[in-house]
C-alpha positions in Angstrom: 21.1 8.7 37.4 22.4 11.3 35.1 21.2 14.9 35.3 19.1 14.8 32.1 17.4 11.5 33.2 16.6 13.1 36.6 15.1 16.1 34.9 13.0 13.8 32.6 11.8 11.8 35.7 10.8 15.1 37.5 8.9 16.3 34.4 7.0 13.0 34.1 6.2 13.0 37.9 5.1 16.7 37.6 2.8 15.9 34.6 1.2 12.9 36.5 0.6 15.2 39.5 -1.0 17.8 37.3 -3.2 15.2 35.7 -4.5 14.0 39.1 -6.0 17.4 39.7 -7.6 17.7 36.3 -11.3 17.3 35.6 -12.5 14.2 33.7 -13.0 16.3 30.5 -9.5 17.8 30.7 -8.1 14.3 31.3 -10.0 13.2 28.1 -8.3 16.0 26.2 -4.9 14.8 27.5 -5.7 11.3 26.3 -6.9 12.5 22.9 -4.2 15.1 22.1 -1.4 14.5 24.6 -0.2 16.2 27.7 2.1 18.6 26.0 -0.7 20.1 23.8 -3.1 20.4 26.7 -0.4 21.9 28.9 0.5 24.5 26.2 -3.1 25.5 25.9 -3.5 25.9 29.7 -0.2 27.9 29.8 -1.7 30.5 27.5 -5.0 30.6 29.4 -7.1 28.2 27.4 -8.6 26.1 30.2 -11.9 24.7 29.1 -11.8 21.3 27.3 -14.3 22.4 24.6 -12.0 25.4 23.8 -8.9 23.1 23.7 -10.7 20.7 21.4 -11.9 23.4 19.1 -8.4 25.0 18.9 -6.7 21.6 18.2 -9.2 20.6 15.6 -8.9 24.0 13.8 -5.1 23.5 13.8 -5.4 20.0 12.6 -7.4 21.2 9.6 -4.4 23.1 8.4 -3.9 26.5 7.0 -6.6 29.2 7.4 -7.0 29.9 3.7 -8.0 27.0 1.4 -5.3 27.9 -1.1 -2.6 27.4 1.5 -3.7 23.9 2.4 -1.7 20.9 1.3 -3.7 17.7 0.4 -3.5 15.1 3.1 -2.1 17.5 5.7 -4.4 16.1 8.4 -3.5 12.6 7.5 0.2 13.5 7.6 -0.2 15.1 11.0 -2.1 12.1 12.4 0.6 9.7 11.1 3.3 11.8 12.7 1.4 11.8 16.0 1.0 8.1 15.8 4.8 7.8 15.4 4.6 6.5 11.9 7.6 7.0 9.7 5.5 7.3 6.5 3.9 10.3 4.8 0.2 10.4 3.8 1.2 10.4 0.2 3.3 7.3 0.7 0.5 5.5 2.6 -1.9 6.3 -0.2 0.6 5.0 -2.7 1.2 1.8 -0.8 -2.6 1.2 -0.5 -3.0 1.9 -4.2 -0.2 -0.5 -5.1 -2.0 -3.2 -3.1 -5.4 -2.5 -4.7 -6.9 -0.2 -2.2 -8.0 3.5 -2.5 -8.9 6.2 0.0 -12.2 7.7 -1.2 -14.9 9.9 0.4 -17.5 8.0 2.4 -20.3 9.6 0.4 -20.1 10.0 -3.4 -19.7 13.6 -4.5 -21.2 15.1 -7.7 -18.0 14.4 -9.8 -18.1 10.7 -8.7 -21.7 10.4 -9.7 -21.1 12.1 -13.0 -18.1 9.8 -13.7 -20.2 6.8 -12.9 -23.0 7.9 -15.3 -20.5 8.8 -18.0 -18.9 5.4 -17.8 -21.9 3.6 -19.4 -21.9 5.7 -22.6 -19.1 3.9 -24.3 -19.8 0.4 -23.2 -22.1 -1.0 -25.8 -23.9 -4.2 -24.8 -22.5 -5.5 -21.5 -23.8 -7.6 -18.7 -25.4 -5.9 -15.7 -22.4 -6.9 -13.6 -19.9 -5.4 -16.0 -21.9 -2.2 -16.2 -21.9 -1.8 -12.5 -18.3 -2.7 -12.1 -17.2 -0.1 -14.7 -19.5 2.6 -13.2 -18.1 1.9 -9.7 -14.5 1.9 -11.0 -15.0 5.3 -12.7 -16.5 6.8 -9.5 -13.7 5.4 -7.3 -11.0 6.8 -9.6 -12.5 10.3 -9.4 -13.1 10.0 -5.7 -9.5 9.0 -5.1 -8.1 11.8 -7.3 -10.3 14.4 -5.5 -9.4 13.2 -2.0 -5.7 13.0 -2.7 -5.3 16.4 -4.3 -5.8 15.4 -8.0 -2.6 15.5 -10.0 -0.1 14.5 -7.3 2.3 11.7 -8.1 0.3 9.0 -6.3 -3.0 10.0 -7.9 -1.7 10.4 -11.4 -1.6 6.6 -11.8 -5.0 6.1 -10.4 -6.6 8.9 -12.4 -5.0 7.5 -15.6 -6.6 4.1 -15.0 -3.5 2.3 -13.5 -4.0 1.0 -10.0 -0.5 1.4 -8.8 1.4 4.5 -7.6 3.4 6.5 -10.2 7.1 6.3 -9.3 
C-alpha cells in the first residue's frame, strides 16, 4: 500500500473511531452534513448538535446581506454536496426545457396579482381556459421570482416561452 493510501486508510479509521464515541444527535449531524463539517465545527469548539445545525444552515443560506446573495445559491450548494456536476441554473433550465418549473409552494402576492390580471384581456372563454391562463400567469411570475428574475434561464419563462434561453 502506498503512503498516501495508508494515510487515507488511517484517516478513515480515525473518523470511524471518533463517530463511535459521538452522541446520537452528533451522529445525526454527521449523517446530515458530513464528517468533515462536524469535525471542523468541533475543532473550533462548537460541540452541541443544535449549534452545529444552526451554523450550517446559516452558511447554507448564503451571504449575510441580502444584496450579496446570488439566486439559487442554496440549490447550487446542495447539488455540489450531492456530487452533481450541474449548476442550479442549468437544472432549472433543463426542467424548463422539459415543461417543468420550480415555483414557491405557496403563491406570493405577485403570483396572485398575475393570476387576477390574466383574466382582463381574455374576453369570453371557457371556465377551463380561464383557470389555465390564470395558473400559467401565476407560474411564470413564481418561476421568475424564485430563479432571480432576469437571469438567462428565467428570461424565456418570463417572456412566455417555456424553454431556457440559450
